[in-house]
C-alpha positions in Angstrom: 56.9 -53.5 133.7 57.0 -56.5 131.3 55.3 -59.6 132.7 57.1 -62.9 132.9 54.7 -64.4 130.4 55.5 -61.5 128.0 59.2 -62.1 128.3 58.7 -65.8 127.5 56.6 -64.9 124.5 59.3 -62.5 123.2 62.0 -65.1 123.7 60.0 -67.7 121.9 59.4 -65.4 118.9 63.1 -64.5 118.8 64.2 -68.1 119.0 61.8 -69.3 116.3 62.8 -66.4 114.1 66.4 -67.3 114.4 65.9 -71.0 113.7 63.6 -70.1 110.8 66.2 -67.8 109.4 68.8 -70.5 109.5 66.4 -72.9 107.7 65.3 -70.3 105.2 68.9 -69.3 104.5 69.6 -72.8 103.4 66.3 -73.8 101.8 64.9 -70.5 100.7 61.8 -70.8 102.9 60.9 -71.7 106.5 60.6 -68.6 108.6 57.1 -67.7 107.3 56.0 -71.3 108.0 57.3 -71.5 111.5 56.2 -68.1 112.9 52.4 -68.2 112.5 51.7 -70.7 115.4 54.0 -68.8 117.7 52.5 -65.4 116.9 48.8 -66.4 116.8 48.3 -66.5 120.6 50.2 -63.2 121.0 48.8 -60.9 118.3 45.7 -62.8 117.0 45.2 -64.5 113.7 44.3 -61.4 111.6 47.6 -59.6 112.4 49.9 -62.7 111.6 50.4 -61.9 107.9 50.9 -58.1 108.3 53.4 -58.7 111.2 55.3 -61.4 109.4 55.4 -59.4 106.2 57.1 -56.6 108.1 59.6 -59.0 109.7 60.4 -60.7 106.5 61.6 -57.5 104.9 64.6 -57.5 107.2 64.9 -61.3 107.1 65.1 -61.3 103.3 67.4 -58.2 103.3 69.8 -60.2 105.5 69.8 -63.0 102.9 70.4 -60.6 100.1 73.4 -59.1 101.9 74.9 -62.5 102.7 74.6 -63.8 99.2 74.7 -60.4 97.4 77.3 -61.6 94.8 75.0 -64.4 93.7 71.7 -62.6 92.9 70.3 -63.3 89.5 69.2 -59.8 88.7 67.8 -60.7 85.3 65.4 -63.2 86.9 64.5 -60.6 89.5 63.7 -58.0 86.8 61.6 -60.6 84.9 59.5 -61.9 87.8 59.2 -59.0 90.3 56.6 -57.0 88.3 54.3 -59.9 88.0 54.8 -61.0 91.6 54.0 -57.5 92.8 50.8 -57.4 90.8 49.7 -60.7 92.3 50.7 -59.5 95.8 48.7 -56.3 95.4 45.6 -58.3 94.6 46.1 -60.8 97.3 46.8 -58.3 100.0 43.8 -56.2 99.0 41.5 -59.2 99.4 43.1 -60.2 102.7 42.2 -57.0 104.5 38.5 -57.7 103.8 38.4 -61.3 105.1 36.9 -62.2 108.5 39.1 -63.9 111.1 37.5 -67.3 110.7 38.2 -67.4 107.0 41.8 -66.2 107.5 42.3 -69.0 110.1 41.0 -71.6 107.7 43.0 -70.4 104.7 46.2 -69.8 106.6 46.0 -73.0 108.6 44.9 -75.0 105.6 47.9 -73.7 103.6 50.3 -74.8 106.4 48.8 -78.3 106.3 49.1 -78.5 102.5 52.6 -77.2 102.5 54.1 -80.5 103.6 52.5 -82.8 100.9 53.1 -80.1 98.3 56.8 -79.9 99.3 57.1 -83.7 99.1 55.3 -83.8 95.7 57.6 -81.2 94.3 60.8 -82.9 95.6 59.8 -86.2 93.8 59.3 -84.5 90.4 61.8 -82.6 88.3 59.8 -79.7 86.9 61.3 -77.6 84.1 59.9 -74.1 83.2 60.9 -71.4 80.7 60.4 -67.7 80.9 56.6 -67.9 80.5 56.3 -70.5 83.2 58.5 -68.5 85.5 56.4 -65.4 85.0 53.2 -67.4 85.7 54.8 -68.9 88.8 55.8 -65.4 90.0 52.3 -64.1 89.6 50.8 -67.1 91.4 53.4 -66.8 94.2 52.6 -63.1 94.6 48.8 -63.8 94.7 49.3 -66.3 97.5 51.9 -64.2 99.3 49.6 -61.2 99.5 47.3 -63.0 101.9 49.3 -65.9 103.4 52.6 -66.6 105.1 55.3 -69.0 104.1 54.4 -69.1 100.4 58.1 -68.8 99.4 58.0 -72.5 98.9 56.1 -72.1 95.6 58.5 -69.5 94.2 61.5 -71.7 95.2 60.0 -74.5 93.2 59.6 -72.3 90.2 63.1 -70.9 90.4 64.5 -74.4 90.7 62.5 -75.5 87.7 64.1 -72.6 85.8 67.6 -73.9 86.6 68.5 -71.6 89.4 70.1 -73.2 92.5 72.4 -72.7 95.4 73.2 -69.3 96.7 71.6 -67.7 93.6 68.3 -69.4 94.5 68.3 -68.0 98.0 69.4 -64.5 97.0 67.1 -64.2 94.0 64.1 -65.4 96.0 64.9 -62.9 98.8 65.3 -60.0 96.4 61.8 -60.5 95.0 60.4 -61.2 98.5 61.7 -57.9 99.9 59.8 -56.0 97.2 56.6 -58.0 98.0 57.0 -57.4 101.7 57.3 -53.6 101.2 54.2 -53.6 99.1 52.3 -55.6 101.7 53.4 -53.2 104.4 52.0 -50.3 102.4 48.6 -52.1 101.7 48.2 -53.2 105.4 49.2 -49.8 106.7 46.7 -48.1 104.5 44.0 -50.5 105.6 44.7 -50.0 109.3 46.0 -53.5 110.0 49.5 -52.1 110.6 50.4 -49.2 112.8 53.6 -47.8 114.2 53.8 -50.2 117.1 53.3 -53.3 115.0 55.8 -52.1 112.4 58.4 -51.7 115.1 57.5 -55.1 116.5 57.9 -56.7 113.0 61.2 -55.0 112.4 62.4 -56.2 115.9 61.4 -59.8 114.9 63.2 -59.3 111.6 66.4 -58.2 113.4 66.5 -61.6 115.1 66.9 -63.2 111.7 70.1 -61.4 110.8 72.5 -63.8 112.7 70.6 -66.8 111.2 71.6 -65.8 107.6 75.3 -65.9 108.5 74.9 -69.3 110.2 73.0 -70.6 107.1 75.9 -69.4 104.9 78.4 -71.3 107.0 76.2 -74.5 106.9 75.8 -74.2 103.1 79.5 -74.0 102.8 80.2 -77.2 104.9 77.3 -79.5 105.3 74.1 -80.8 103.6 71.2 -79.5 105.5 68.6 -82.3 105.5 68.1 -83.4 109.1 65.7 -80.5 109.9 63.1 -81.6 107.3 60.9 -84.0 109.3 61.0 -81.8 112.5 60.0 -78.8 110.4 57.1 -80.8 108.9 55.8 -81.7 112.4 56.0 -78.1 113.5 54.2 -76.9 110.3 51.4 -79.4 110.6 50.9 -78.6 114.3 50.9 -74.9 113.6 48.3 -75.3 110.9 46.0 -77.3 113.2 46.4 -74.8 116.1 45.6 -71.8 113.9 42.4 -73.5 112.5 41.4 -74.5 116.1 41.9 -70.9 117.3 39.9 -69.5 114.4 37.0 -71.9 114.9 37.0 -71.8 118.7 38.5 -68.4 119.8 
């Protein structure tokens, strides 16, 4: 029988996944930043990235379906191979890191995500094909061992002149491929088993309704009010993961 605390944890994960999916469906990122502090007490720090990687396959698949007519396939073909190479390297390194290092790296990234986001918002970067390829490789390298790194690829795509629904769907198309590769690497290393894969897919299913809600929001309203709240959650999550890694 499932304990009351377990039911609460399941509902919390489902709720955060849905909210993150709505945010991610509008901004292109968010789910991978919000889930780590919720999952850390449940599955442990080491399994956060493998579990979220599995969930994000379905999360991003929902975004592709919702915005399927807007995917910039030329950009996907250009960037995906380099992002996959980077992800393969990043994921291979991740499986050999001790828990404390993972906690410091993942928590530190969450803390840096807020100032990085604000920095990028204040500057209008412009990149060409070479810059986009370099950004894709760097994004893949980070994505292989961290969660929520979609922010960097979103910045690169925006700098290449891609926006709106095309931005969300193109990012999601590349992210699905990276998620599948990470699942393969983490399964081969023993970090992912059948039960965790099912759990990740179940989390991902909670994101499907959020993608449709996000489309409705994009069609009607500017989605800015969530920004500061999301920043608070991200900073708190980063601090909590670092604390858990240093003082398990």
